[in-house]
C-alpha angles and dihedrals in degrees: 000000000000124000120229123199132165126226121205104214120183108206134184121237110296095201125097090255112060103223092194096249137119115219121211107220124183110218119201111222121193119188090347095307129105110251090225143336104302094191083076104025132049136199120249105217094192093061090039092057091046088052089060092059106043145000120264144101115304136179093221086153116058143151120279087254091056099249113110093204092060087064093048094259111143097157125058126220112271110227123194127187114211118177104286099359143062121219122204119201110195123186097161134082092030140279103065109238143171127206133187117208131189102246095224092049090047094053094040089055090053093048089049090052091059093052096044091044094055091047092049094046091051091048094048090047090060101034105034120090088196126074116264119231121181109217130246099023095233089068090069091085090053093069125056113266094331094171087069087066099042122095 
């Protein structure tokens, strides 16, 4: 079985023009390796959470702006629930891959992400001199009252 984890990574603006904000990017880590280049891609926590509850096709990976097509993603991740494990079939971004996760570990990692995210947002709100933006925007609802911590 593969192991999934999530890394909360505050990043400064990656554009040539620094807009003075830190972006909170959630990176998907599988077996201690990033799933993709998270300077280009982002994780959609709404789709990720839904993938823990049922099988289906989910755009767990997306663009920083929240639109998968913007990052060149035309195919979602296929998620299958089988008794005590969850299978991901990924065709984009390449390479084509398949991962099998223990269902309990998968769901625990998602729960832990919420707790860690809220702590990090609170800490950055009091220590960062830059504005904090959760990316993509649809991830705002995943964290408790994130707008309270945005500047």
